[in-house]
C-alpha positions in Angstrom: 100.0 -95.2 40.8 100.9 -91.5 41.4 103.7 -92.8 43.8 101.5 -95.1 45.8 101.5 -98.9 45.9 98.0 -100.1 44.9 96.6 -103.3 46.5 95.3 -106.2 44.4 92.6 -107.1 46.9 91.1 -106.3 50.3 93.6 -108.5 52.2 96.5 -106.7 50.6 94.9 -103.3 51.3 94.9 -104.1 55.0 98.5 -105.2 54.9 99.6 -102.0 53.1 97.8 -99.9 55.7 99.7 -101.7 58.5 103.0 -101.4 56.6 102.4 -97.6 56.0 101.0 -97.0 59.5 97.9 -95.3 58.1 94.3 -96.3 57.2 94.0 -94.8 53.7 92.9 -98.0 52.0 90.7 -99.1 54.9 89.0 -95.7 54.9 88.2 -95.8 51.2 86.9 -99.4 51.5 84.6 -98.4 54.4 83.3 -95.5 52.3 82.6 -97.7 49.3 80.8 -100.3 51.5 78.8 -97.5 53.2 77.6 -96.1 49.9 76.6 -99.6 48.7 74.5 -99.9 51.8 72.9 -96.4 51.3 72.0 -97.4 47.8 70.4 -100.6 49.0 72.6 -102.6 46.6 72.1 -105.9 48.3 69.2 -107.8 50.0 70.4 -109.7 53.0 69.1 -113.3 53.2 70.8 -114.3 56.4 73.7 -116.7 56.9 74.9 -118.4 53.7 74.3 -122.0 52.8 74.2 -123.8 49.5 70.5 -124.7 50.1 69.5 -121.1 50.9 70.2 -119.8 47.3 66.8 -118.9 45.8 65.6 -120.9 42.9 66.7 -119.4 39.6 69.5 -117.4 41.1 73.2 -118.0 40.4 76.0 -117.5 43.0 78.9 -115.3 41.7 81.7 -113.4 43.3 82.6 -109.8 43.8 86.0 -108.1 44.4 87.4 -104.7 45.3 89.4 -102.7 42.8 91.6 -100.0 44.2 93.1 -96.9 42.5 94.6 -93.5 43.4 93.2 -90.3 41.9 95.5 -87.6 40.4 95.1 -85.5 43.7 96.2 -88.4 45.9 92.7 -89.6 47.0 92.4 -93.3 47.5 89.5 -95.0 45.8 87.8 -98.4 46.2 85.1 -99.9 44.0 83.3 -103.1 44.5 82.8 -104.9 41.2 80.8 -108.0 40.4 82.5 -110.9 38.5 80.0 -110.6 35.7 81.9 -113.1 33.5 80.5 -115.8 35.8 77.0 -115.2 34.6 75.4 -116.6 31.4 75.7 -114.6 28.2 72.4 -112.7 27.7 70.3 -113.4 24.7 69.3 -109.8 24.4 71.6 -106.9 23.7 73.2 -105.2 26.8 74.8 -102.4 24.8 74.6 -98.9 26.2 75.1 -96.2 23.6 77.4 -93.2 24.0 77.4 -89.9 22.2 79.9 -89.6 19.3 82.7 -86.9 19.2 80.9 -85.4 16.2 77.6 -85.3 18.1 79.3 -83.6 21.1 80.9 -81.0 18.8 77.6 -80.3 17.2 76.0 -79.7 20.6 78.8 -77.3 21.5 78.5 -75.5 18.1 74.8 -75.0 18.5 75.4 -73.7 22.1 78.0 -71.2 20.9 75.8 -70.2 17.9 72.8 -69.4 20.2 74.8 -67.9 23.1 74.1 -70.8 25.4 76.3 -72.3 28.1 77.9 -75.7 28.1 78.2 -77.6 31.3 79.9 -81.0 31.7 79.4 -83.3 34.7 79.3 -86.9 35.8 76.9 -88.9 37.9 78.4 -90.4 41.0 77.7 -94.1 41.7 75.6 -94.0 38.5 74.8 -97.7 38.0 73.6 -98.0 41.6 70.7 -95.7 40.7 69.2 -98.6 38.6 67.9 -102.0 39.5 69.3 -105.2 37.9 67.2 -107.8 36.2 69.9 -110.4 36.6 69.3 -113.1 39.2 72.6 -113.3 41.0 73.8 -113.6 44.6 77.0 -113.7 46.5 78.5 -114.9 49.8 79.7 -111.8 51.6 83.4 -111.6 52.4 85.2 -109.9 55.2 85.0 -106.5 53.6 81.2 -106.6 54.4 81.9 -106.3 58.1 79.0 -107.7 60.1 77.4 -109.2 57.0 80.4 -111.5 56.4 79.2 -115.0 55.6 75.7 -113.8 54.7 73.9 -114.6 51.5 73.3 -111.3 49.6 71.0 -110.9 46.6 72.4 -108.3 44.2 69.4 -105.9 43.8 71.0 -102.9 42.1 73.0 -102.7 38.8 76.3 -103.3 40.4 79.4 -102.5 38.4 80.7 -105.5 36.6 77.4 -107.2 35.8 76.8 -107.7 32.1 73.6 -105.6 31.9 74.4 -102.8 34.3 75.4 -100.3 31.6 72.1 -100.8 29.8 70.0 -100.7 32.9 71.4 -97.4 33.9 71.2 -96.0 30.3 67.5 -96.9 30.2 66.9 -95.3 33.6 68.7 -92.1 32.5 66.7 -92.0 29.3 63.4 -92.4 31.1 64.4 -89.7 33.6 65.3 -87.2 30.7 62.0 -88.0 28.9 60.1 -87.3 32.0 61.6 -83.8 32.0 60.5 -83.2 28.4 63.6 -84.3 26.5 63.5 -86.7 23.6 66.3 -88.5 21.7 67.6 -87.0 18.5 66.7 -89.0 15.4 70.3 -88.5 14.1 71.9 -89.6 17.4 69.9 -91.3 20.2 72.4 -90.3 22.9 71.7 -86.6 22.3 68.5 -85.6 24.1 66.8 -82.3 23.2 63.8 -80.2 24.1 62.4 -76.9 23.0 62.7 -74.1 25.6 61.2 -70.8 24.3 62.8 -70.0 21.0 65.8 -72.3 21.6 66.5 -76.0 21.9 68.3 -77.4 24.9 70.6 -80.4 24.5 72.0 -83.1 26.8 74.6 -85.5 25.3 75.1 -88.6 27.4 78.3 -90.8 27.6 77.4 -93.5 30.1 77.4 -91.5 33.4 78.9 -88.3 31.9 76.6 -85.5 30.7 77.1 -82.5 28.5 74.3 -80.0 29.1 73.9 -77.1 26.6 71.3 -74.6 27.7 70.9 -71.0 28.8 70.6 -72.3 32.3 72.4 -75.7 32.5 72.7 -75.6 36.3 68.9 -75.4 36.6 68.6 -78.6 34.5 71.2 -80.2 36.7 69.4 -79.2 39.9 66.2 -80.8 38.5 67.9 -84.0 37.6 69.6 -84.2 41.0 66.2 -83.9 42.7 64.3 -86.1 40.3 62.8 -88.9 42.5 62.3 -91.3 39.5 
């Protein structure tokens, strides 16, 4: 990918670093694990044993996915093996704005001399909690926690319901700031501001903000303690 050999797992990542005499894959792995810790993604239950799994919880696996960005940055992402969980009875669908809806927001912004600002939310899913009762046995990529029983507390990427959990959290956050979903397209949130309407179109963790002051809205969302 972009001229770099991409490892299939953590073990191969370490081998490639040794082969290339650098720490690029190790560094991005450490960064990912640090961010997971900062987001309180897991609850540590001590050393793993089959009898220590809480009642009602299911043990699954996680794995690291590696990639290279267009600018050469190396990226690691820890993903849950969500296919090992039971298929939910309720919908886990997370809606996204349509191309037509996005064009309509841009058209209204242009018509009313407003600005359009596009952004994405980093580590979006980890902002939300998961309702799935799942746990893992930590591997070597977890460092000092290797061999521990970890309860997955946040909506980790790969879990079946993570998209919906984050979508619900984002919707609640926008409603708290006075936005409400459009009747024509629920993933377009709007609110009246003076003589104009402001719009936020959502596509999972990507936002299109149309407003006279889009950065002011973004600053509020970044500081929202919800």
